[in-house]
C-alpha positions in Angstrom: 89.8 119.2 176.8 87.4 122.0 176.5 86.7 124.0 173.3 86.4 127.7 174.0 85.8 128.5 170.3 84.8 126.0 167.6 85.3 126.3 163.8 82.4 126.0 161.4 82.2 122.9 159.3 83.2 123.3 155.7 80.6 123.1 153.0 81.3 121.0 149.8 82.5 122.3 146.5 85.4 119.9 145.9 83.7 118.2 142.9 83.0 121.6 141.2 86.6 122.6 141.5 87.8 119.2 140.3 85.6 119.3 137.2 86.5 123.0 136.4 90.2 122.3 136.7 90.0 119.2 134.5 88.3 121.2 131.8 91.0 123.9 131.9 93.8 121.3 131.7 92.3 119.6 128.7 91.8 122.9 126.9 95.4 123.9 127.5 96.7 120.5 126.3 94.6 120.9 123.2 95.0 124.6 122.3 98.3 125.6 124.0 99.0 129.3 124.0 95.6 130.2 122.5 94.0 128.7 125.6 96.3 130.5 128.0 95.5 133.9 126.3 91.8 133.1 126.3 91.9 132.4 130.1 93.9 135.6 130.6 91.1 137.5 129.0 88.4 135.6 131.0 90.0 135.4 134.4 92.5 138.3 134.5 90.7 140.7 132.2 93.9 141.4 130.2 94.9 140.9 126.6 98.5 139.7 126.4 100.3 138.7 123.2 103.7 137.9 124.6 103.4 135.5 127.6 107.1 135.6 128.5 108.5 138.5 130.5 111.4 140.2 128.7 114.6 141.8 130.1 113.2 145.2 129.4 110.2 144.3 131.7 112.6 143.4 134.5 114.5 146.7 134.1 111.2 148.6 134.2 110.1 146.8 137.3 113.4 147.6 139.1 113.0 151.3 138.2 109.5 151.3 139.8 110.7 150.0 143.2 112.2 152.1 146.0 115.8 151.2 146.8 114.8 150.1 150.3 112.5 147.5 148.8 115.3 146.2 146.5 117.6 146.0 149.5 115.0 144.1 151.5 114.5 141.6 148.6 118.3 141.2 148.4 118.5 140.6 152.2 115.9 137.9 152.1 117.4 136.3 149.0 120.7 136.1 150.8 119.2 134.6 154.0 117.1 131.9 152.0 120.1 131.0 149.9 122.4 130.6 152.9 120.0 128.2 154.6 119.5 126.2 151.4 123.3 126.0 150.9 123.6 124.7 154.5 121.0 122.1 153.7 122.7 121.1 150.5 125.9 120.4 152.4 124.1 117.7 154.4 123.3 115.7 151.2 126.5 113.8 150.4 127.6 111.4 147.7 129.5 108.3 148.7 130.9 105.0 147.6 131.6 102.1 150.0 132.9 98.6 149.6 130.1 96.9 151.6 131.6 93.4 151.4 134.7 92.4 149.4 134.1 93.0 145.8 130.7 94.8 146.2 130.9 98.5 145.8 127.7 100.5 146.4 127.3 104.2 146.0 125.0 107.2 146.1 124.8 110.2 143.8 122.8 113.4 144.3 121.6 114.7 141.0 119.6 118.0 140.4 116.3 117.8 138.6 116.8 119.4 135.1 113.8 121.7 134.8 111.4 123.0 137.5 108.3 125.1 137.3 107.8 127.6 140.1 104.2 128.9 140.6 104.0 132.3 142.3 100.5 133.3 143.4 98.9 136.7 142.6 95.5 137.0 144.2 95.1 139.6 147.0 98.7 140.2 147.7 102.0 140.4 145.7 103.7 137.4 147.4 107.3 138.1 146.4 108.5 135.9 149.2 106.8 132.9 147.5 109.0 133.5 144.4 112.1 133.4 146.6 110.9 130.2 148.4 110.2 128.3 145.2 113.2 129.5 143.1 116.2 129.8 145.4 116.4 126.2 146.8 116.0 125.0 143.2 118.9 127.0 142.0 121.1 126.1 145.0 120.3 122.5 144.2 121.7 123.0 140.7 118.5 123.0 138.7 119.5 124.4 135.3 116.2 125.9 134.2 113.5 127.4 136.5 110.4 128.6 134.8 108.1 130.9 136.8 104.4 131.4 136.2 102.5 134.1 137.9 99.3 136.0 137.2 99.5 139.4 135.7 98.0 142.6 137.1 95.1 144.4 135.4 97.8 146.2 133.4 99.0 143.0 131.9 102.3 143.1 133.8 103.8 141.1 136.6 103.8 143.1 139.9 107.2 144.8 139.9 108.1 143.5 143.4 107.3 139.9 142.4 109.2 140.3 139.1 112.3 141.7 140.7 112.2 139.0 143.5 111.9 136.3 140.9 114.8 137.7 138.9 117.1 138.2 141.8 116.2 134.7 143.1 117.6 133.2 139.8 114.5 132.6 137.6 115.5 131.6 134.1 112.2 132.3 132.4 109.1 134.2 133.7 105.6 134.0 132.2 102.5 136.2 132.7 100.0 133.4 133.3 98.4 132.1 136.5 95.8 129.7 137.8 95.2 126.0 136.9 96.0 126.9 133.3 99.6 127.8 134.3 100.0 124.4 136.0 98.7 122.7 132.9 101.2 124.6 130.7 104.1 123.7 132.9 103.1 120.1 132.9 102.3 119.5 129.3 103.9 122.5 127.5 102.5 125.0 125.0 104.1 126.8 122.1 105.7 129.3 124.5 106.3 127.2 127.6 108.3 124.0 127.5 107.2 121.3 129.9 109.1 120.9 133.2 110.0 117.9 135.3 108.6 119.1 138.6 106.2 121.9 139.8 106.5 123.7 143.1 104.9 126.6 144.8 101.6 127.4 146.7 98.3 128.5 145.2 94.6 128.7 145.6 92.2 125.8 145.4 92.3 125.6 141.6 96.1 125.7 141.5 96.3 123.0 144.1 93.7 120.8 142.4 95.6 121.3 139.1 98.8 120.1 140.7 97.0 117.1 142.0 95.7 116.2 138.6 99.0 116.6 136.7 100.9 114.7 139.4 102.4 111.7 137.6 102.9 113.6 134.3 105.3 115.7 136.4 106.4 115.7 140.0 105.0 118.1 142.5 106.3 119.4 145.8 103.2 119.0 147.9 99.5 120.1 148.0 99.9 123.2 150.1 97.2 125.5 151.5 95.2 127.2 152.8 97.5 128.6 155.5 97.5 127.1 159.0 98.9 128.1 162.4 98.5 126.4 165.8 99.8 128.3 168.8 100.5 126.4 172.1 100.5 128.8 175.0 100.7 128.6 178.8 99.8 131.2 181.5 103.1 133.0 180.8 102.3 133.8 177.2 101.5 137.4 176.0 97.9 137.5 174.6 98.9 140.5 172.4 101.6 138.3 170.7 99.3 135.3 170.4 96.4 137.3 168.9 98.7 139.0 166.4 100.2 135.6 165.4 96.7 134.1 164.7 95.5 137.1 162.7 98.7 137.2 160.7 97.9 133.9 159.2 94.1 134.5 159.1 94.6 137.5 156.8 96.1 135.2 154.1 92.8 133.7 153.0 89.2 133.3 154.1 89.9 129.6 154.4 93.0 130.0 156.6 92.9 127.7 159.6 94.2 129.2 162.9 94.0 127.8 166.4 95.2 128.2 170.0 95.6 125.4 172.4 96.3 126.7 175.9 96.6 125.2 179.4 95.3 128.4 181.0 91.7 129.6 180.7 92.6 133.2 181.6 95.0 133.3 178.7 92.5 131.8 176.3 89.8 134.3 177.2 92.3 137.2 177.0 93.3 136.1 173.5 89.7 136.1 172.4 89.2 139.6 173.6 92.5 140.8 172.1 91.7 139.4 168.7 88.5 141.5 168.7 90.5 144.6 169.7 93.1 144.1 167.0 90.5 143.4 164.3 89.2 146.9 164.9 92.3 148.5 163.5 93.6 145.8 161.1 93.4 147.0 157.5 92.9 143.4 156.3 90.1 142.7 158.8 87.6 141.9 156.0 89.6 138.7 155.3 91.0 138.0 158.7 87.7 138.4 160.5 85.9 136.1 158.1 88.7 133.5 158.5 88.8 133.8 162.3 85.0 133.6 162.8 84.6 130.7 160.4 87.7 128.6 161.0 89.3 129.9 164.2 89.5 127.6 167.2 90.6 127.8 170.8 91.2 124.7 172.9 91.6 124.6 176.7 93.8 121.6 177.5 93.9 120.0 180.9 97.7 119.7 180.8 100.6 120.4 178.6 100.8 116.7 177.7 97.2 116.8 176.4 98.1 119.9 174.4 101.0 118.1 172.8 98.8 115.1 171.9 96.3 117.5 170.2 99.2 119.2 168.3 100.6 115.9 167.0 97.1 114.9 165.8 96.4 118.3 164.2 99.8 118.3 162.4 99.8 122.0 161.7 101.6 123.8 158.9 103.1 126.3 161.4 103.5 125.3 165.1 104.3 128.2 167.4 105.1 127.1 171.0 104.8 130.1 173.4 105.4 128.4 176.7 108.0 129.2 179.3 109.8 125.9 178.5 109.3 125.9 174.7 112.9 124.9 173.7 113.0 122.1 176.3 109.9 120.3 175.0 110.6 120.7 171.3 111.3 117.0 170.7 107.9 116.0 172.0 106.3 117.6 168.9 106.6 115.3 165.9 104.0 116.4 163.4 104.4 119.9 162.0 105.6 121.8 158.9 107.8 124.2 160.7 108.4 124.8 164.4 108.7 128.2 166.1 110.1 128.2 169.7 109.4 131.0 172.1 107.3 134.1 171.9 109.8 136.1 169.9 110.0 133.5 167.1 107.2 134.9 165.0 106.0 132.8 162.0 106.1 135.9 159.8 109.9 136.0 160.1 110.1 132.6 158.4 107.3 133.7 156.0 109.5 136.4 154.7 113.1 136.8 155.6 114.9 134.5 158.1 115.8 131.8 155.6 113.7 128.7 156.2 111.1 127.8 153.5 107.4 128.8 153.9 106.0 126.3 151.4 104.9 123.7 153.9 102.5 120.8 154.3 98.9 121.6 155.3 95.7 119.6 156.1 97.5 117.0 158.1 100.2 116.2 155.5 102.9 117.0 158.1 102.3 113.5 159.5 104.1 112.1 156.5 106.1 114.9 154.8 108.1 118.1 155.5 108.0 121.2 153.4 110.0 122.4 150.4 113.8 122.4 150.8 116.8 122.0 148.7 116.3 118.3 148.6 112.9 118.8 146.9 115.0 119.5 143.7 117.5 116.7 144.1 117.3 113.0 143.1 119.2 110.7 145.4 120.1 107.7 143.3 122.2 104.6 143.8 124.8 102.7 141.8 126.6 99.3 142.1 129.9 97.9 141.0 130.4 94.2 141.7 133.6 92.3 141.1 134.0 88.5 140.9 134.7 88.0 144.6 131.5 89.9 145.3 129.6 87.6 142.8 130.9 84.6 144.6 129.2 85.8 147.8 126.0 87.2 146.4 125.1 84.7 143.7 124.3 81.6 145.9 121.8 83.6 147.9 120.3 85.2 144.7 120.1 81.9 142.9 118.2 80.2 145.7 115.8 83.1 146.2 115.1 83.4 142.5 114.4 79.6 142.4 112.0 79.8 145.3 110.2 82.7 143.6 110.0 80.9 140.3 111.9 83.6 138.5 114.2 81.5 136.4 115.4 84.4 134.2 116.6 86.0 137.4 118.3 82.8 138.5 120.1 82.5 135.1 121.3 86.1 135.2 122.9 85.5 138.6 124.1 82.0 138.0 125.9 82.5 134.7 128.2 85.0 136.3 128.9 82.6 139.2 129.2 79.2 137.6 129.5 80.1 134.0 126.2 78.2 133.3 122.7 79.5 132.8 121.0 76.8 134.9 121.8 75.2 138.2 122.7 71.5 137.7 
Protein backbone atom coordinates (compact mmCIF):
# COMPACT_ATOMS: atom_id res chain seq x y z
CA UNK A 1 0.00 0.00 0.00
CA UNK A 2 1.35 3.41 -1.01
CA UNK A 3 -0.12 6.75 0.05
CA UNK A 4 -0.29 9.24 -2.82
CA UNK A 5 -1.90 11.91 -0.64
CA UNK A 6 -2.06 11.94 3.17
CA UNK A 7 -4.49 13.79 5.44
CA UNK A 8 -3.33 16.23 8.06
CA UNK A 9 -3.70 15.15 11.68
CA UNK A 10 -6.57 16.74 13.55
CA UNK A 11 -5.84 19.16 16.33
CA UNK A 12 -7.67 18.99 19.66
CA UNK A 13 -10.73 20.95 20.71
CA UNK A 14 -13.01 18.16 21.89
CA UNK A 15 -12.85 19.23 25.54
CA UNK A 16 -13.74 22.83 24.66
CA UNK A 17 -16.80 21.68 22.69
CA UNK A 18 -17.84 19.26 25.46
CA UNK A 19 -17.70 21.97 28.13
CA UNK A 20 -19.51 24.55 26.00
CA UNK A 21 -22.31 22.12 25.19
CA UNK A 22 -22.64 21.06 28.81
CA UNK A 23 -23.15 24.69 29.85
CA UNK A 24 -25.77 25.23 27.12
CA UNK A 25 -27.72 22.13 28.16
CA UNK A 26 -27.72 23.14 31.82
CA UNK A 27 -28.95 26.64 31.00
CA UNK A 28 -31.79 25.33 28.80
CA UNK A 29 -32.84 22.89 31.54
CA UNK A 30 -32.87 25.74 34.03
CA UNK A 31 -34.31 28.63 32.02
CA UNK A 32 -36.32 26.94 29.26
CA UNK A 33 -37.65 29.25 26.54
CA UNK A 34 -35.75 32.22 27.97
CA UNK A 35 -32.47 30.41 27.35
CA UNK A 36 -33.49 29.46 23.80
CA UNK A 37 -34.37 33.06 22.98
CA UNK A 38 -31.15 34.30 24.51
CA UNK A 39 -29.13 31.87 22.40
CA UNK A 40 -31.08 32.94 19.30
CA UNK A 41 -29.90 36.49 19.92
CA UNK A 42 -26.34 35.36 20.69
CA UNK A 43 -25.75 32.78 17.95
CA UNK A 44 -28.30 33.56 15.23
CA UNK A 45 -28.53 37.33 15.76
CA UNK A 46 -32.34 37.32 15.71
CA UNK A 47 -34.97 38.29 18.24
CA UNK A 48 -37.84 35.76 18.09
CA UNK A 49 -40.83 35.81 20.40
CA UNK A 50 -42.79 32.84 18.98
CA UNK A 51 -40.53 29.79 18.66
CA UNK A 52 -43.07 27.57 16.93
CA UNK A 53 -43.72 28.00 13.23
CA UNK A 54 -47.38 28.73 12.44
CA UNK A 55 -49.53 27.60 9.52
CA UNK A 56 -49.33 31.11 8.06
CA UNK A 57 -45.52 30.80 7.99
CA UNK A 58 -45.80 27.57 5.99
CA UNK A 59 -48.19 29.16 3.50
CA UNK A 60 -45.84 32.13 3.12
CA UNK A 61 -42.89 29.81 2.50
CA UNK A 62 -44.81 27.90 -0.18
CA UNK A 63 -45.64 31.14 -1.97
CA UNK A 64 -41.94 32.06 -2.06
CA UNK A 65 -40.81 28.89 -3.83
CA UNK A 66 -40.99 28.25 -7.58
CA UNK A 67 -43.39 25.50 -8.57
CA UNK A 68 -40.52 23.41 -9.92
CA UNK A 69 -38.90 23.34 -6.47
CA UNK A 70 -42.14 22.26 -4.83
CA UNK A 71 -42.45 19.50 -7.44
CA UNK A 72 -38.85 18.42 -6.76
CA UNK A 73 -39.56 18.25 -3.03
CA UNK A 74 -42.71 16.24 -3.67
CA UNK A 75 -40.75 13.86 -5.92
CA UNK A 76 -38.09 13.16 -3.29
CA UNK A 77 -40.72 12.84 -0.53
CA UNK A 78 -42.47 10.19 -2.62
CA UNK A 79 -39.25 8.28 -3.27
CA UNK A 80 -38.10 8.35 0.38
CA UNK A 81 -41.55 7.35 1.62
CA UNK A 82 -41.75 4.44 -0.85
CA UNK A 83 -38.43 3.01 0.31
CA UNK A 84 -39.35 3.45 3.99
CA UNK A 85 -42.66 1.67 3.35
CA UNK A 86 -40.79 -1.21 1.69
CA UNK A 87 -38.53 -1.42 4.75
CA UNK A 88 -41.51 -1.36 7.11
CA UNK A 89 -43.00 -4.39 5.37
CA UNK A 90 -39.93 -6.44 6.35
CA UNK A 91 -40.61 -5.92 10.08
CA UNK A 92 -43.32 -8.40 10.96
CA UNK A 93 -45.23 -9.27 14.09
CA UNK A 94 -45.71 -12.94 14.88
CA UNK A 95 -46.85 -15.43 17.51
CA UNK A 96 -45.66 -19.03 17.57
CA UNK A 97 -46.19 -22.04 19.84
CA UNK A 98 -42.53 -22.90 20.43
CA UNK A 99 -43.25 -26.02 22.49
CA UNK A 100 -46.68 -27.28 23.60
CA UNK A 101 -48.25 -24.68 25.86
CA UNK A 102 -45.57 -22.01 25.34
CA UNK A 103 -46.60 -19.19 23.02
CA UNK A 104 -44.00 -16.52 22.22
CA UNK A 105 -44.65 -13.45 20.15
CA UNK A 106 -43.17 -10.28 18.75
CA UNK A 107 -44.78 -6.86 18.42
CA UNK A 108 -43.50 -3.87 16.45
CA UNK A 109 -44.50 -0.63 18.19
CA UNK A 110 -43.78 2.93 16.98
CA UNK A 111 -42.00 5.36 19.29
CA UNK A 112 -44.53 7.93 20.46
CA UNK A 113 -42.63 11.22 19.97
CA UNK A 114 -39.51 12.01 17.98
CA UNK A 115 -37.41 15.14 17.63
CA UNK A 116 -35.92 15.73 14.17
CA UNK A 117 -32.98 18.12 13.97
CA UNK A 118 -32.49 19.80 10.59
CA UNK A 119 -29.19 21.68 10.18
CA UNK A 120 -28.98 25.24 8.92
CA UNK A 121 -25.40 26.39 8.60
CA UNK A 122 -24.01 27.06 5.13
CA UNK A 123 -26.75 25.37 3.11
CA UNK A 124 -30.53 24.91 3.46
CA UNK A 125 -30.50 21.12 3.83
CA UNK A 126 -34.11 20.41 2.97
CA UNK A 127 -33.18 16.78 2.23
CA UNK A 128 -32.16 16.31 5.88
CA UNK A 129 -35.70 17.24 6.90
CA UNK A 130 -37.08 14.54 4.64
CA UNK A 131 -34.60 11.90 5.83
CA UNK A 132 -35.36 12.50 9.51
CA UNK A 133 -39.14 12.93 9.27
CA UNK A 134 -40.47 10.59 6.58
CA UNK A 135 -39.24 7.25 8.02
CA UNK A 136 -40.60 8.27 11.42
CA UNK A 137 -44.05 8.98 10.02
CA UNK A 138 -44.03 5.76 7.95
CA UNK A 139 -43.13 3.91 11.16
CA UNK A 140 -46.22 5.38 12.77
CA UNK A 141 -44.69 7.98 15.10
CA UNK A 142 -47.63 10.11 16.20
CA UNK A 143 -45.71 13.33 16.85
CA UNK A 144 -42.56 14.56 15.11
CA UNK A 145 -41.14 17.86 16.33
CA UNK A 146 -38.63 19.61 14.08
CA UNK A 147 -35.98 22.04 15.30
CA UNK A 148 -33.98 24.04 12.78
CA UNK A 149 -31.98 27.28 12.98
CA UNK A 150 -33.68 30.43 11.65
CA UNK A 151 -32.29 32.71 8.99
CA UNK A 152 -31.09 36.23 9.79
CA UNK A 153 -34.68 37.31 9.14
CA UNK A 154 -35.87 35.11 11.99
CA UNK A 155 -37.64 32.67 9.68
CA UNK A 156 -37.03 29.07 8.64
CA UNK A 157 -35.62 28.88 5.11
CA UNK A 158 -38.72 28.44 2.91
CA UNK A 159 -37.41 25.31 1.15
CA UNK A 160 -36.58 23.64 4.47
CA UNK A 161 -39.94 24.64 5.92
CA UNK A 162 -41.93 23.33 2.97
CA UNK A 163 -39.90 20.11 2.89
CA UNK A 164 -40.52 19.54 6.60
CA UNK A 165 -44.22 20.23 6.18
CA UNK A 166 -44.66 17.96 3.16
CA UNK A 167 -42.66 15.25 4.94
CA UNK A 168 -45.24 15.18 7.72
CA UNK A 169 -43.77 17.27 10.54
CA UNK A 170 -46.30 17.87 13.32
CA UNK A 171 -44.51 20.80 14.97
CA UNK A 172 -41.68 23.00 13.68
CA UNK A 173 -39.55 25.29 15.86
CA UNK A 174 -37.12 28.09 14.98
CA UNK A 175 -34.26 27.01 17.18
CA UNK A 176 -31.00 25.27 16.39
CA UNK A 177 -27.69 24.18 17.86
CA UNK A 178 -26.98 22.32 21.08
CA UNK A 179 -29.77 24.32 22.74
CA UNK A 180 -32.33 22.72 20.40
CA UNK A 181 -31.14 19.25 21.36
CA UNK A 182 -31.42 20.19 25.04
CA UNK A 183 -34.96 21.49 24.51
CA UNK A 184 -36.02 18.29 22.74
CA UNK A 185 -34.50 16.15 25.47
CA UNK A 186 -35.68 18.00 28.59
CA UNK A 187 -38.48 20.23 27.35
CA UNK A 188 -39.21 23.94 27.76
CA UNK A 189 -42.40 25.96 28.04
CA UNK A 190 -42.88 25.76 24.26
CA UNK A 191 -41.28 22.44 23.36
CA UNK A 192 -42.44 19.24 25.04
CA UNK A 193 -39.72 16.59 25.50
CA UNK A 194 -39.47 13.72 23.02
CA UNK A 195 -38.52 10.05 23.32
CA UNK A 196 -35.82 10.01 20.64
CA UNK A 197 -33.78 12.55 18.68
CA UNK A 198 -32.62 12.04 15.11
CA UNK A 199 -30.85 14.08 12.46
CA UNK A 200 -27.33 15.28 11.61
CA UNK A 201 -25.63 18.44 12.84
CA UNK A 202 -22.35 20.18 13.54
CA UNK A 203 -19.86 19.29 16.30
CA UNK A 204 -21.95 21.05 18.95
CA UNK A 205 -25.18 19.33 17.93
CA UNK A 206 -23.46 15.95 17.84
CA UNK A 207 -21.89 16.51 21.25
CA UNK A 208 -25.27 17.58 22.65
CA UNK A 209 -26.84 14.37 21.36
CA UNK A 210 -24.08 12.41 23.07
CA UNK A 211 -24.66 14.19 26.36
CA UNK A 212 -28.46 13.76 26.42
CA UNK A 213 -28.31 10.12 25.34
CA UNK A 214 -29.95 8.16 28.12
CA UNK A 215 -32.42 10.88 28.91
CA UNK A 216 -33.66 10.23 25.37
CA UNK A 217 -32.70 7.84 22.63
CA UNK A 218 -30.65 9.06 19.67
CA UNK A 219 -30.22 7.70 16.18
CA UNK A 220 -26.41 7.92 15.97
CA UNK A 221 -23.56 10.40 16.24
CA UNK A 222 -23.26 11.36 12.59
CA UNK A 223 -20.80 13.66 10.85
CA UNK A 224 -18.75 15.19 9.41
CA UNK A 225 -19.47 13.72 5.98
CA UNK A 226 -17.27 10.92 4.58
CA UNK A 227 -16.85 9.22 1.25
CA UNK A 228 -14.41 6.55 0.13
CA UNK A 229 -14.18 5.71 -3.57
CA UNK A 230 -12.70 2.41 -4.74
CA UNK A 231 -11.55 2.64 -8.37
CA UNK A 232 -9.61 0.56 -10.85
CA UNK A 233 -7.97 1.46 -14.16
CA UNK A 234 -11.35 1.55 -15.90
CA UNK A 235 -12.75 4.33 -13.70
CA UNK A 236 -13.43 7.82 -15.04
CA UNK A 237 -11.23 10.35 -13.19
CA UNK A 238 -13.75 13.14 -13.87
CA UNK A 239 -16.46 11.15 -12.12
CA UNK A 240 -14.19 10.22 -9.21
CA UNK A 241 -12.98 13.79 -8.67
CA UNK A 242 -16.51 15.18 -8.77
CA UNK A 243 -17.66 12.56 -6.25
CA UNK A 244 -14.88 13.44 -3.81
CA UNK A 245 -15.52 17.18 -4.10
CA UNK A 246 -19.28 16.73 -3.72
CA UNK A 247 -18.71 15.48 -0.18
CA UNK A 248 -15.78 17.82 0.51
CA UNK A 249 -18.00 20.86 -0.04
CA UNK A 250 -20.24 19.82 2.88
CA UNK A 251 -17.84 20.88 5.60
CA UNK A 252 -14.22 21.84 6.20
CA UNK A 253 -13.96 18.68 8.30
CA UNK A 254 -15.40 16.36 5.66
CA UNK A 255 -13.26 13.26 5.09
CA UNK A 256 -12.85 12.08 1.50
CA UNK A 257 -10.58 9.39 0.11
CA UNK A 258 -9.75 7.35 -2.97
CA UNK A 259 -8.25 3.88 -2.90
CA UNK A 260 -7.19 2.70 -6.32
CA UNK A 261 -5.30 -0.21 -7.79
CA UNK A 262 -3.98 1.94 -10.65
CA UNK A 263 -1.32 4.65 -10.21
CA UNK A 264 -2.26 6.36 -13.48
CA UNK A 265 -5.86 6.71 -12.33
CA UNK A 266 -4.77 8.02 -8.93
CA UNK A 267 -2.58 10.73 -10.44
CA UNK A 268 -5.27 11.65 -12.97
CA UNK A 269 -7.78 12.15 -10.14
CA UNK A 270 -5.35 14.41 -8.27
CA UNK A 271 -4.97 16.58 -11.37
CA UNK A 272 -8.71 16.56 -12.09
CA UNK A 273 -9.55 17.71 -8.57
CA UNK A 274 -7.34 20.76 -9.05
CA UNK A 275 -9.04 21.53 -12.36
CA UNK A 276 -12.56 21.21 -10.95
CA UNK A 277 -11.73 23.34 -7.92
CA UNK A 278 -10.93 26.23 -10.28
CA UNK A 279 -14.58 26.51 -11.29
CA UNK A 280 -16.38 25.14 -8.20
CA UNK A 281 -18.37 27.93 -6.47
CA UNK A 282 -17.96 26.18 -3.11
CA UNK A 283 -14.21 25.76 -3.54
CA UNK A 284 -13.44 27.78 -0.40
CA UNK A 285 -14.90 24.91 1.64
CA UNK A 286 -14.10 22.01 -0.66
CA UNK A 287 -10.44 22.95 -1.15
CA UNK A 288 -9.85 23.38 2.58
CA UNK A 289 -11.45 20.01 3.26
CA UNK A 290 -9.58 18.28 0.43
CA UNK A 291 -6.18 19.71 1.27
CA UNK A 292 -6.59 19.02 4.98
CA UNK A 293 -8.45 15.71 5.07
CA UNK A 294 -8.30 14.27 1.54
CA UNK A 295 -6.44 11.00 1.01
CA UNK A 296 -5.40 8.87 -1.96
CA UNK A 297 -4.18 5.29 -1.47
CA UNK A 298 -2.53 3.09 -4.07
CA UNK A 299 -3.34 -0.54 -3.25
CA UNK A 300 -1.27 -3.45 -4.53
CA UNK A 301 -4.42 -5.41 -5.32
CA UNK A 302 -8.19 -5.23 -5.16
CA UNK A 303 -8.06 -7.56 -2.15
CA UNK A 304 -5.84 -5.07 -0.31
CA UNK A 305 -8.20 -2.25 -1.25
CA UNK A 306 -11.15 -4.17 0.21
CA UNK A 307 -9.25 -4.75 3.47
CA UNK A 308 -8.60 -1.00 3.74
CA UNK A 309 -12.27 -0.21 3.09
CA UNK A 310 -13.50 -2.58 5.77
CA UNK A 311 -11.06 -1.08 8.27
CA UNK A 312 -11.98 2.49 7.29
CA UNK A 313 -15.75 1.74 7.55
CA UNK A 314 -16.79 4.81 5.52
CA UNK A 315 -20.13 6.56 5.67
CA UNK A 316 -20.47 6.43 1.86
CA UNK A 317 -18.66 3.71 -0.09
CA UNK A 318 -18.63 4.17 -3.87
CA UNK A 319 -17.19 1.23 -5.81
CA UNK A 320 -16.19 2.32 -9.31
CA UNK A 321 -14.60 -0.86 -10.63
CA UNK A 322 -15.51 -2.86 -13.69
CA UNK A 323 -16.86 -5.68 -11.47
CA UNK A 324 -18.45 -3.52 -8.77
CA UNK A 325 -21.68 -5.50 -8.40
CA UNK A 326 -19.92 -8.87 -8.38
CA UNK A 327 -17.71 -7.96 -5.40
CA UNK A 328 -20.33 -6.14 -3.32
CA UNK A 329 -20.55 -8.89 -0.68
CA UNK A 330 -16.87 -8.55 0.15
CA UNK A 331 -17.54 -5.11 1.64
CA UNK A 332 -18.96 -5.43 5.15
CA UNK A 333 -18.34 -2.09 6.90
CA UNK A 334 -20.05 0.94 5.37
CA UNK A 335 -23.04 3.19 5.91
CA UNK A 336 -24.37 2.98 2.37
CA UNK A 337 -22.93 1.29 -0.72
CA UNK A 338 -22.93 2.71 -4.26
CA UNK A 339 -22.16 0.26 -7.06
CA UNK A 340 -20.85 1.35 -10.43
CA UNK A 341 -19.76 4.71 -11.78
CA UNK A 342 -23.32 5.94 -12.44
CA UNK A 343 -24.49 5.40 -8.83
CA UNK A 344 -23.52 8.81 -7.52
CA UNK A 345 -23.73 9.36 -3.79
CA UNK A 346 -25.57 12.63 -4.39
CA UNK A 347 -28.62 10.77 -5.73
CA UNK A 348 -29.01 9.11 -2.33
CA UNK A 349 -28.18 12.38 -0.58
CA UNK A 350 -31.21 13.95 -2.22
CA UNK A 351 -33.79 11.98 -4.14
CA UNK A 352 -33.44 8.23 -4.81
CA UNK A 353 -35.07 7.07 -1.55
CA UNK A 354 -32.43 5.59 0.75
CA UNK A 355 -31.55 7.55 3.89
CA UNK A 356 -28.53 9.84 4.08
CA UNK A 357 -28.26 9.98 7.90
CA UNK A 358 -25.44 7.45 8.16
CA UNK A 359 -22.71 6.32 10.57
CA UNK A 360 -19.34 8.08 10.42
CA UNK A 361 -15.95 7.83 12.18
CA UNK A 362 -15.88 4.03 11.99
CA UNK A 363 -19.33 3.50 13.50
CA UNK A 364 -20.33 1.53 10.40
CA UNK A 365 -18.46 -1.39 11.99
CA UNK A 366 -21.34 -1.82 14.42
CA UNK A 367 -24.39 0.03 13.09
CA UNK A 368 -26.23 1.06 9.98
CA UNK A 369 -27.88 4.38 9.28
CA UNK A 370 -31.31 5.80 10.00
CA UNK A 371 -34.18 3.71 8.60
CA UNK A 372 -37.80 3.07 9.41
CA UNK A 373 -36.69 0.63 12.12
CA UNK A 374 -34.97 3.51 13.93
CA UNK A 375 -38.43 4.62 15.01
CA UNK A 376 -39.84 1.22 15.95
CA UNK A 377 -39.52 -0.86 19.10
CA UNK A 378 -39.42 -4.62 18.52
CA UNK A 379 -40.75 -6.11 21.75
CA UNK A 380 -41.67 -9.62 22.85
CA UNK A 381 -44.51 -11.24 24.79
CA UNK A 382 -45.18 -14.67 26.30
CA UNK A 383 -48.29 -16.74 27.04
CA UNK A 384 -47.58 -19.97 28.93
CA UNK A 385 -50.16 -22.65 29.66
CA UNK A 386 -49.91 -25.44 32.23
CA UNK A 387 -48.43 -27.98 29.82
CA UNK A 388 -45.75 -25.43 29.07
CA UNK A 389 -45.12 -24.88 32.78
CA UNK A 390 -44.62 -28.63 33.21
CA UNK A 391 -41.78 -28.51 30.65
CA UNK A 392 -40.15 -25.22 31.64
CA UNK A 393 -40.40 -25.27 35.42
CA UNK A 394 -38.03 -28.18 36.26
CA UNK A 395 -35.23 -26.53 34.31
CA UNK A 396 -36.00 -23.11 35.79
CA UNK A 397 -36.17 -24.43 39.36
CA UNK A 398 -32.83 -26.21 39.11
CA UNK A 399 -31.10 -23.23 37.50
CA UNK A 400 -32.52 -20.80 40.06
CA UNK A 401 -31.34 -23.10 42.90
CA UNK A 402 -27.85 -23.26 41.41
CA UNK A 403 -27.75 -19.45 41.18
CA UNK A 404 -29.06 -19.03 44.72
CA UNK A 405 -32.08 -17.04 43.54
CA UNK A 406 -34.69 -18.67 45.76
CA UNK A 407 -37.35 -16.08 44.95
CA UNK A 408 -37.03 -17.08 41.32
CA UNK A 409 -37.22 -20.74 42.29
CA UNK A 410 -40.44 -20.17 44.26
CA UNK A 411 -42.08 -18.18 41.45
CA UNK A 412 -41.44 -21.06 39.06
CA UNK A 413 -42.13 -23.93 41.45
CA UNK A 414 -45.45 -22.69 42.84
CA UNK A 415 -46.94 -22.85 39.36
CA UNK A 416 -45.56 -26.35 38.81
CA UNK A 417 -46.02 -28.20 42.10
CA UNK A 418 -48.35 -25.82 43.90
CA UNK A 419 -45.71 -25.26 46.56
CA UNK A 420 -43.24 -22.41 47.09
CA UNK A 421 -40.21 -24.54 47.93
CA UNK A 422 -38.86 -27.77 46.55
CA UNK A 423 -39.14 -30.62 49.09
